[in-house]
C-alpha positions as CSV (number, residue, x, y, z in Angstrom):
1,M,6.7,6.8,-15.9
2,K,7.7,9.9,-14.1
3,I,6.1,11.7,-11.1
4,N,7.6,15.1,-11.6
5,H,11.4,14.4,-11.8
6,I,11.1,11.0,-10.2
7,D,11.7,8.3,-12.8
8,L,10.1,5.0,-11.9
9,G,10.9,3.3,-15.1
10,E,8.5,1.3,-17.4
11,H,5.5,-0.5,-15.8
12,P,6.3,0.4,-12.2
13,I,4.7,-1.6,-9.4
14,L,4.1,0.2,-6.1
15,L,3.6,-1.0,-2.5
16,A,0.3,0.6,-1.2
17,P,0.2,2.5,2.0
18,M,-1.4,0.3,4.7
19,E,-1.9,0.9,8.4
20,D,0.0,-1.5,10.6
21,V,1.6,-3.1,7.6
22,T,3.9,-0.8,5.6
23,D,6.4,-0.2,8.4
24,P,10.1,0.4,7.5
25,A,11.1,-3.3,7.7
26,F,8.3,-4.4,5.4
27,R,8.9,-1.5,3.0
28,L,12.6,-2.5,2.6
29,M,11.7,-6.1,2.1
30,C,9.2,-5.3,-0.7
31,K,11.8,-3.0,-2.2
32,S,14.4,-5.8,-2.2
33,F,11.9,-7.9,-4.2
34,G,11.3,-5.2,-6.8
35,A,8.7,-2.7,-5.6
36,D,9.5,0.5,-7.5
37,M,8.1,2.8,-4.9
38,V,6.9,2.3,-1.3
39,Y,4.5,4.3,0.9
40,T,4.5,4.7,4.6
41,E,1.5,3.8,6.8
42,F,-0.9,6.7,6.7
43,V,-0.2,9.6,9.1
44,S,-2.9,11.5,11.0
45,S,-2.4,15.2,10.4
46,D,-4.1,15.9,13.8
47,A,-1.8,13.6,15.7
48,L,1.3,14.9,13.8
49,I,0.7,18.6,14.7
50,R,0.2,17.6,18.3
51,S,3.6,15.8,18.2
52,V,2.2,12.4,19.2
53,S,5.4,10.3,19.3
54,K,3.9,7.2,17.8
55,T,2.7,9.2,14.8
56,E,6.0,11.0,14.5
57,Q,7.8,7.6,14.3
58,K,5.9,6.9,11.0
59,L,7.9,9.7,9.4
60,S,11.1,7.6,9.8
61,I,12.4,6.7,6.3
62,S,15.8,5.7,5.0
63,D,17.7,6.3,1.8
64,K,17.5,2.5,1.0
65,E,13.7,2.9,0.5
66,R,13.8,5.6,-2.0
67,P,11.7,6.6,-3.8
68,V,9.4,6.7,-0.8
69,A,6.2,8.5,-0.2
70,I,4.7,9.6,3.1
71,Q,0.9,9.7,3.2
72,I,-1.2,12.0,5.4
73,Y,-4.9,12.3,6.1
74,G,-7.2,14.8,7.7
75,K,-10.2,17.0,7.2
76,E,-9.1,20.5,8.0
77,V,-7.2,22.8,5.7
78,D,-4.9,24.4,8.2
79,T,-4.1,21.2,10.0
80,M,-3.3,19.4,6.7
81,V,-1.1,22.3,5.6
82,E,0.8,22.3,8.9
83,A,1.2,18.5,8.8
84,A,2.4,18.7,5.2
85,K,5.2,21.1,6.2
86,I,6.3,18.8,9.0
87,V,6.3,15.8,6.6
88,E,8.4,17.8,4.1
89,Q,11.1,18.2,6.8
90,A,11.4,14.3,6.8
91,H,12.5,14.6,3.2
92,P,10.3,12.0,1.5
93,D,10.4,12.0,-2.3
94,I,6.6,12.4,-2.5
95,L,3.8,13.6,-0.2
96,D,0.6,11.6,-0.7
97,I,-2.8,12.7,0.5
98,N,-5.2,9.9,1.6
99,F,-8.7,10.6,0.3
100,G,-9.4,6.8,0.1
101,C,-9.4,5.1,3.5
102,P,-12.9,3.7,4.0
103,V,-12.7,2.6,7.7
104,K,-15.2,4.1,10.0
105,R,-12.8,5.8,12.4
106,V,-11.4,7.7,9.5
107,A,-14.1,8.1,6.8
108,G,-16.8,8.3,9.4
109,K,-15.2,11.5,10.7
110,G,-15.0,13.1,7.3
111,A,-11.4,12.3,6.5
112,G,-10.0,9.7,4.1
113,A,-12.8,8.4,1.8
114,G,-15.2,10.6,3.9
115,M,-13.9,13.5,1.9
116,L,-15.8,12.1,-1.1
117,Q,-18.9,13.6,0.5
118,N,-17.3,17.0,0.5
119,I,-15.6,17.5,-2.8
120,P,-15.1,21.3,-2.4
121,L,-13.3,20.8,0.9
122,M,-11.2,18.0,-0.7
123,L,-10.1,20.3,-3.5
124,E,-9.4,23.2,-1.1
125,I,-7.2,20.9,1.0
126,T,-5.4,19.6,-2.0
127,R,-4.7,23.1,-3.4
128,A,-3.5,24.3,-0.1
129,V,-1.1,21.4,0.5
130,V,0.3,21.7,-3.0
131,D,1.0,25.4,-2.5
132,A,2.5,24.7,1.0
133,V,5.4,22.4,0.0
134,K,8.0,22.1,-2.7
135,I,8.0,18.3,-3.0
136,P,5.5,16.6,-5.4
137,V,2.0,16.1,-4.0
138,T,-0.1,13.1,-5.1
139,V,-3.5,11.9,-4.1
140,K,-5.0,8.4,-3.5
141,T,-8.8,8.1,-3.6
142,R,-11.7,5.9,-4.7
143,L,-14.4,5.8,-7.4
144,G,-16.8,7.7,-5.2
145,W,-18.8,7.5,-2.1
146,D,-21.3,4.8,-3.3
147,A,-22.6,3.3,-6.5
148,K,-24.8,6.3,-7.2
149,N,-22.0,8.7,-6.8
150,Q,-19.0,7.4,-8.8
151,V,-17.5,10.8,-9.5
152,I,-13.9,9.9,-10.2
153,V,-13.8,10.9,-13.9
154,D,-14.7,14.5,-13.2
155,L,-12.9,14.5,-9.8
156,A,-9.7,13.4,-11.4
157,E,-9.7,16.5,-13.6
158,Q,-10.5,18.7,-10.6
159,L,-7.6,17.2,-8.6
160,Q,-5.3,17.6,-11.5
161,D,-6.2,21.3,-11.7
162,C,-5.2,21.6,-8.0
163,G,-1.6,20.8,-9.1
164,I,-1.1,17.2,-8.0
165,A,1.7,15.3,-9.7
166,A,-0.1,11.9,-9.9
167,L,-3.4,10.2,-8.9
168,T,-3.9,6.8,-7.5
169,I,-7.4,5.3,-7.8
170,H,-8.7,2.3,-5.9
171,G,-11.4,0.6,-8.0
172,R,-14.1,0.6,-5.3
173,T,-16.5,3.1,-3.7
174,R,-16.3,3.8,0.0
175,A,-19.6,1.9,0.5
176,Q,-17.9,-1.2,-0.8
177,M,-15.1,-1.0,1.7
178,Y,-13.0,-4.0,0.5
179,T,-15.9,-6.2,-0.6
180,G,-16.9,-7.3,-4.1
181,E,-14.5,-6.9,-7.0
182,A,-12.5,-3.8,-7.8
183,D,-13.9,-2.1,-11.0
184,W,-11.1,-0.9,-13.2
185,T,-13.3,0.4,-16.0
186,L,-13.6,3.9,-14.5
187,I,-9.8,3.8,-13.8
188,G,-9.3,3.2,-17.5
189,E,-11.7,5.9,-18.4
190,V,-9.8,8.4,-16.3
191,K,-6.5,7.3,-17.9
192,N,-8.0,7.6,-21.4
193,N,-9.5,11.0,-20.8
194,P,-7.5,13.3,-23.2
195,R,-7.7,16.1,-20.7
196,M,-5.6,14.1,-18.1
197,H,-1.9,14.5,-18.4
198,I,-0.6,13.4,-14.9
199,P,0.2,9.7,-14.2
200,I,-2.7,7.5,-13.2
201,I,-2.0,4.6,-10.8
202,G,-4.5,1.8,-10.5
203,N,-5.2,-0.1,-7.3
204,G,-7.5,-2.9,-6.2
205,D,-7.4,-6.7,-6.5
206,V,-4.0,-7.0,-8.2
207,T,-3.2,-10.3,-6.8
208,T,-1.3,-12.2,-9.6
209,P,1.4,-11.4,-12.1
210,E,-1.1,-12.1,-14.9
211,R,-3.6,-9.6,-13.5
212,C,-0.9,-7.0,-13.1
213,K,0.0,-7.2,-16.7
214,E,-3.6,-7.2,-17.7
215,C,-4.1,-3.9,-15.8
216,F,-1.3,-2.3,-17.7
217,D,-2.4,-3.6,-21.1
218,R,-6.2,-3.3,-20.8
219,Y,-6.6,-0.1,-18.9
220,G,-3.4,1.7,-19.9
221,V,-2.5,2.9,-16.4
222,D,1.0,4.3,-15.8
223,A,1.6,2.2,-12.7
224,V,0.0,-0.5,-10.6
225,M,-0.3,-0.4,-6.8
226,V,-0.3,-3.7,-4.8
227,G,-1.8,-3.8,-1.3
228,R,-3.3,-6.8,0.5
229,A,-1.8,-9.3,-2.0
230,S,1.6,-8.6,-0.4
231,F,0.6,-9.8,3.0
232,G,2.8,-12.8,3.8
233,R,4.0,-12.7,0.2
234,P,6.5,-9.8,-0.3
235,W,8.0,-11.8,-3.1
236,I,4.9,-11.0,-5.2
237,F,6.8,-8.1,-6.6
238,K,9.6,-10.4,-7.8
239,E,6.9,-12.6,-9.5
240,M,5.2,-9.7,-11.1
241,K,8.4,-8.1,-12.4
242,H,9.5,-11.4,-13.9
243,F,6.2,-11.8,-15.7
244,L,6.1,-8.2,-17.0
245,N,9.7,-8.4,-18.3
246,T,9.6,-11.9,-19.8
247,G,5.9,-12.8,-20.4
248,E,6.6,-16.0,-18.5
249,T,5.7,-17.1,-15.0
250,L,8.5,-17.2,-12.6
251,P,9.5,-20.8,-11.7
252,P,7.9,-21.8,-8.4
253,L,9.8,-20.5,-5.4
254,D,11.0,-23.2,-3.0
255,F,8.9,-23.7,0.1
256,D,12.0,-23.4,2.4
257,W,13.0,-20.2,0.6
258,K,9.6,-18.6,1.2
259,L,9.5,-19.8,4.8
260,N,12.9,-18.1,5.3
261,V,11.5,-14.9,4.0
262,L,8.7,-15.1,6.6
263,R,11.4,-15.9,9.2
264,Q,13.1,-12.7,8.3
265,Q,9.9,-10.8,8.5
266,V,9.5,-12.0,12.1
267,V,13.0,-11.0,13.0
268,D,12.7,-7.6,11.4
269,S,9.3,-7.0,13.1
270,V,10.8,-8.0,16.5
271,N,13.8,-5.8,16.0
272,L,11.7,-2.9,15.0
273,L,9.3,-3.1,17.9
274,D,10.0,-5.7,20.6
275,E,9.3,-9.4,20.9
276,R,5.7,-9.2,22.1
277,R,4.5,-6.4,19.8
278,G,6.7,-7.7,16.9
279,I,5.0,-11.1,17.0
280,L,1.5,-9.6,17.2
281,H,2.4,-7.3,14.3
282,V,3.6,-10.1,12.0
283,R,0.6,-12.4,12.6
284,R,-1.5,-10.9,9.8
285,H,1.2,-11.8,7.4
286,L,1.4,-15.3,8.7
287,A,-2.4,-15.7,8.6
288,A,-2.6,-14.4,5.0
289,S,0.4,-16.1,3.6
290,P,-0.2,-18.5,0.7
291,V,2.9,-20.5,1.9
292,F,0.8,-22.7,4.2
293,K,-2.2,-23.2,1.9
294,G,-2.7,-26.8,0.8
295,I,-0.7,-28.3,3.7
296,P,-2.9,-31.3,4.9
297,N,-4.3,-31.3,8.4
298,F,-2.8,-27.9,9.0
299,R,-5.6,-26.4,11.2
300,N,-4.1,-27.1,14.6
301,T,-0.7,-26.1,13.5
302,R,-2.1,-22.9,12.1
303,I,-3.8,-22.1,15.4
304,A,-0.6,-22.8,17.3
305,M,1.4,-20.6,14.9
306,L,-1.0,-17.6,15.3
307,R,-1.0,-18.0,19.1
308,A,2.8,-18.2,19.5
309,E,4.1,-15.4,21.7
310,T,7.8,-15.7,21.3
311,Q,10.2,-15.9,18.3
312,E,11.6,-19.1,19.6
313,E,8.2,-20.7,19.9
314,L,7.2,-19.5,16.4
315,F,10.4,-20.7,14.8
316,A,10.1,-24.1,16.4
317,I,6.6,-24.5,14.7
318,F,8.2,-23.5,11.4
319,E,10.8,-26.2,11.9
320,T,8.2,-28.8,12.7
321,I,6.3,-27.8,9.5
322,Q,9.5,-28.2,7.4
323,A,10.3,-31.5,9.0
324,E,6.8,-32.9,8.4
325,L,6.8,-31.8,4.7
326,A,10.3,-33.3,4.2
327,Q,9.1,-36.8,5.2
328,P,8.5,-39.2,2.3
329,E,4.8,-40.1,1.9
């Protein structure tokens, strides 16, 4: 699959853009396990043109991450154009526009998935951004605003006509937020539309290697994007790649090996931020990680792990878990 001149190979798996998750350290880790392209956290166009330092820091990318996309969101044409030009100076491989974020502070103000209630403005912004920069522009959006307004099949053609290089579709409406199951049937309908000629990337509930392969085989998408399933499990890309390439499940990864990956996530997070903020930042990965599922009588240990405030305290808990699991029954 190619996005303009960027060759992502056959059956590429992409790391979704996620606020407070896809920081540089996590992107590099997912890349090391096989993610074919990674995305930054989404960047507010309003904050970017006001030179808010925390927002400008999100433009920090490295050559080791490539190909890497920077994603922006906003609701005003001029602001999005100006932000796009600033992003281009950071030299990402791709500029992605977020028309899919469903959270109230974004969609409720008309940006992100909120733009699904104003399609003419969405298209005007897309055309203007495509015209403003030389790098490929892509879009990520949803099926529609709600069940009665699932407009994606027609919308995909309109976005393509604006000049975008690829389209990512999350298989839910804005009204669904992240509830229920992602519906891939309309994603497949967009992909199989003979009038569509840009790559279609599917997103939503791709949580296992088997499901990843099914999405390629059943719906014909050009790429699959993985989001929340990577929390506390960046090696999911390794598992998915192995299954796609061999048709076989990767042999179970050793508990100690996986725990060491989480240790490295903690270290990277602390180094990127500081100890206090780094520990807070990595907690969602620890809370979601499948590593600890099935450990008997784990509730109190889990509470202690998620309350730990220092790296030393957290690693001591890890060592206790390992020691207890190593004891013969």
